[in-house]
N, C-alpha and C positions, 0 to 999 in steps of 0.2 A: 560441473565446475571444470574449468580449463586446467590442464596439467601445469600451465604456466602462471596460474593465478598468483602465486607467491612472488612473481617477478613483475607484476603490474606496476606502472606508475600511478600516481594519484589520479591523473586525468583519465587513464584507461579504466581504473577501478570505478571512478565516479560515472563514467559513461556506461558502464555495465550495471550500475546500481538499480535502475528502474526495472531492468530485465530480471535481475536476481530477486528483487522484492516481489515482482509479479509472478515469478515461478515458485514463490514460497520458500526460497532458500533462506537459511539462517545466515544473514549477512555478518553477524558478529563472529561466526566461525570461519569466515573467509581468511585465508593466510595474510592477505594484505592488511586487513583490519587488525590482526593480531600484532602487527609490527608497526603500524602507522598511526601515531597519535593525531595527526592532522585529519585523517579520514574518520577516525573514531569520533572526533569532535564534530565533523561535518554531519555524520549520520545521526549523532545525538541532537544536533540542531534541527535536522529534518524531522526527526521523531517528535520533537517539541512542537514544531509547526503543524505537523499532522494531528497531534493531540489537540492543539488549540482549534484547528479547523473542525474536528469532530465535535468539540464543545459548542462551536458557533452554529453548526448545522447538524443537530442530533438526528439520528435515524428514528423515524416515527413509523411504527408498525400500523398498517391499515386495519380498520375494524374487521372482525371475522366475517361479517355479512356483506362486505364491499361488493364482491362479485355477484352475489344474489341481488343486491340493489341495482347494479348496472344492468343485469339481465332483465330485471323487472321493468326498468326504465325503457330499455330497448323494445321489449314486448308491448309496452303501453303506447309507444310511438307508432307501431304498425297499424 
């Protein structure tokens, strides 16, 4: 985290947000989030959108034998 993180404007904070999330940072612990109600609401809205997207497109685990079936199909084509 930048030593100047507590002096970020909302635009600067929001422009860094994807990078912070991608790096696994705790966005809620960011100094800007601690002092900015606007950005806390913004992040809460993003989290609600992300949750809704996960519900629309749930992760489906492939069957355990998927790779075996693919390998068998490839061998049978040869």
